[in-house]
C-alpha positions, -999 to 999 in steps of 0.1 A, spaced: -869 -676 120 -832 -684 116 -823 -658 142 -848 -675 167 -832 -709 160 -797 -694 165 -808 -678 198 -823 -711 210 -791 -730 200 -769 -705 219 -791 -706 250 -791 -744 250 -753 -744 248 -750 -720 277 -775 -741 298 -755 -773 290 -723 -757 300 -737 -746 333 -752 -780 339 -719 -798 332 -702 -778 359 -730 -783 384 -732 -821 377 -694 -826 378 -683 -848 394 -709 -876 391 -684 -904 395 -649 -910 410 -621 -887 400 -586 -902 396 -554 -883 402 -523 -894 384 -490 -889 403 -460 -892 379 -437 -902 408 -432 -932 431 -456 -940 460 -444 -923 491 -427 -895 472 -433 -858 481 -456 -855 451 -476 -885 462 -480 -871 497 -491 -837 483 -517 -854 461 -531 -875 490 -532 -845 513 -554 -826 488 -574 -857 478 -585 -863 514 -603 -829 514 -615 -829 478 -634 -862 482 -654 -845 510 -662 -814 488 -669 -835 457 -688 -863 476 -670 -887 453 -640 -910 457 -607 -894 446 -584 -923 435 -546 -918 435 -526 -937 409 -489 -935 409 -473 -938 374 -436 -931 378 -410 -934 351 -392 -914 323 -389 -883 345 -427 -880 349 -435 -883 312 -453 -916 316 -478 -903 341 -484 -870 324 -489 -887 290 -517 -907 307 -534 -875 317 -529 -859 282 -545 -889 265 -574 -893 289 -610 -883 280 -613 -845 282 -640 -845 309 -621 -836 341 -623 -870 356 -585 -876 352 -562 -851 368 -525 -851 370 -502 -835 395 -474 -823 372 -441 -807 381 -413 -788 366 -397 -817 346 -424 -831 324 -441 -797 320 -416 -768 317 -383 -786 312 -393 -815 290 -399 -797 257 -363 -784 259 -346 -816 270 -363 -842 248 -362 -842 210 -395 -861 211 -421 -862 238 -453 -884 238 -473 -853 244 -469 -815 240 -476 -799 274 -488 -766 260 -511 -783 235 -523 -814 252 -527 -803 289 -547 -776 306 -531 -760 337 -557 -758 365 -540 -745 396 -505 -743 412 -506 -766 443 -473 -762 461 -438 -749 456 -406 -755 475 -371 -740 473 -339 -759 469 -311 -755 494 -274 -755 487 -257 -782 509 -220 -789 514 -200 -813 535 -199 -803 572 -161 -800 570 -162 -776 540 -145 -743 551 -172 -722 535 -201 -710 557 -216 -684 533 -224 -684 496 -196 -659 487 -171 -681 507 -185 -712 488 -181 -696 454 -145 -685 462 -137 -720 475 -153 -737 444 -134 -715 420 -101 -724 436 -109 -761 431 -112 -756 393 -120 -788 374 -117 -808 406 -150 -794 419 -179 -818 414 -216 -815 424 -243 -841 428 -279 -838 416 -309 -859 421 -310 -867 384 -300 -853 350 -324 -825 340 -339 -822 374 -345 -789 393 -315 -800 415 -293 -802 383 -306 -770 367 -303 -749 398 -266 -756 401 -262 -748 364 -280 -715 370 -256 -707 398 -226 -717 376 -238 -694 349 -239 -664 372 -207 -672 391 -186 -686 363 -176 -717 383 -162 -748 367 -178 -780 378 -183 -817 370 -219 -829 372 -226 -862 389 -262 -872 386 -279 -897 409 -313 -914 411 -330 -894 438 -320 -874 469 -309 -902 491 -279 -914 470 -270 -878 461 -270 -867 497 -249 -897 507 -223 -889 480 -220 -854 494 -217 -866 530 -190 -891 519 -170 -865 501 -175 -881 467 -190 -848 455 -187 -813 470 -221 -797 467 -258 -805 461 -290 -785 455 -321 -803 467 -351 -798 489 -343 -795 527 -365 -824 540 -345 -849 519 -313 -838 538 -327 -837 573 -310 -869 586 -276 -859 572 -280 -824 587 -290 -838 621 -261 -862 619 -237 -833 613 -226 -847 580 -237 -819 558 -246 -782 563 -267 -757 544 -253 -726 528 -282 -709 511 -319 -713 500 -331 -706 465 -365 -689 473 -369 -652 466 -373 -645 504 -362 -665 534 -381 -696 543 -403 -695 573 -389 -728 584 -353 -718 578 -352 -681 588 -315 -681 596 -306 -694 561 -298 -666 536 -312 -666 501 -289 -668 471 -303 -635 460 -294 -616 492 -259 -632 492 -251 -612 461 -270 -627 431 -301 -604 427 -331 -621 412 -319 -656 417 -348 -679 424 -354 -716 418 -384 -735 430 -395 -771 427 -432 -767 420 -463 -787 411 -499 -783 401 -530 -799 388 -535 -805 351 -562 -822 329 -566 -831 293 -569 -803 267 -605 -799 256 -620 -803 291 -649 -778 294 -637 -745 309 -665 -745 334 -653 -779 348 -617 -765 349 -630 -735 369 -649 -758 393 -618 -778 400 -597 -746 404 -622 -731 429 -624 -763 450 -586 -768 451 -581 -731 460 -606 -736 489 -586 -766 502 -553 -748 499 -567 -720 521 -576 -743 549 -553 -737 579 -550 -774 586 -539 -782 551 -514 -753 550 -499 -765 583 -495 -800 569 -478 -787 538 -456 -762 558 -444 -791 580 -428 -805 548 -413 -771 539 -439 -767 512 -456 -734 503 -493 -737 495 -501 -724 460 -534 -713 445 -546 -688 419 -564 -689 386 -557 -712 357 -545 -682 337 -520 -672 365 -507 -708 366 -503 -709 328 -484 -676 328 -461 -689 356 -454 -721 336 -446 -700 305 -422 -679 325 -405 -709 340 -402 -725 306 -385 -695 291 -361 -691 320 -350 -728 322 -352 -734 285 -323 -709 281 -303 -727 308 -310 -761 292 -299 -748 258 -268 -732 271 -257 -764 290 -268 -787 261 -289 -811 282 -304 -839 261 -320 -869 277 -332 -890 247 -300 -895 228 
């Protein structure tokens, strides 16, 4: 009798799990963007939401919650009901870098958030002033070493991918440098163009007006292979630093405890959207590489990124909550 009751209980659980995935979503889904309206992250979220609302037959509401390097937005996701109706499009900073940079975070990414799927990635590019004598990465490294402590570089913010990418390059080239953080790509790019700083790692679209105006030029790209949109630009790896790769990436997350079948449903639908030629073209026009893959693959990628950049953060001694 007990065995029969146990079998019925287990069967009911399996049926309920299947039903929850089939019934989801039965109401609007909100996507938290931990960055300002109009940002690259916001554009990515809206591009995907436009297709997901068709698949889900429900509104997909975008909410921008910028601040504290993405912590505010992702904390909202972490503390939301674990039902899959609140998603967040997280990125390097509040997911992989944060635990190493902050003594205290309002959430623990590995405990409180479930990775669903990698949405996009994008390499950084190394930019210098147009008048800089260096035209290749080896020439740039030689030039920078000769500047000694006079060499300074801009970043789009302390603890950003822009900042950490230069620190990674410094660690493999033994360059001296003074870090000058700015609030975003526009002021960082302008400081480089004006000669206030001598180098900058950031994403290529942010520098397009300065490149077109012949105020800055690109030296290298940080992807493992050359970018389809910048085929003439060598990678840092092929310029002599094997294995060098630095990507600005993002992906969908939801609150820990969300039923696995709901996570798998969201993963499958986002993967389907990311395979659409029109979506891939829209992303490629912004120099973004469409992601995809399973939740397990995304988690393994995050763990790898955290180990890699955690070591750089510890070596440099970056702390943002002092």
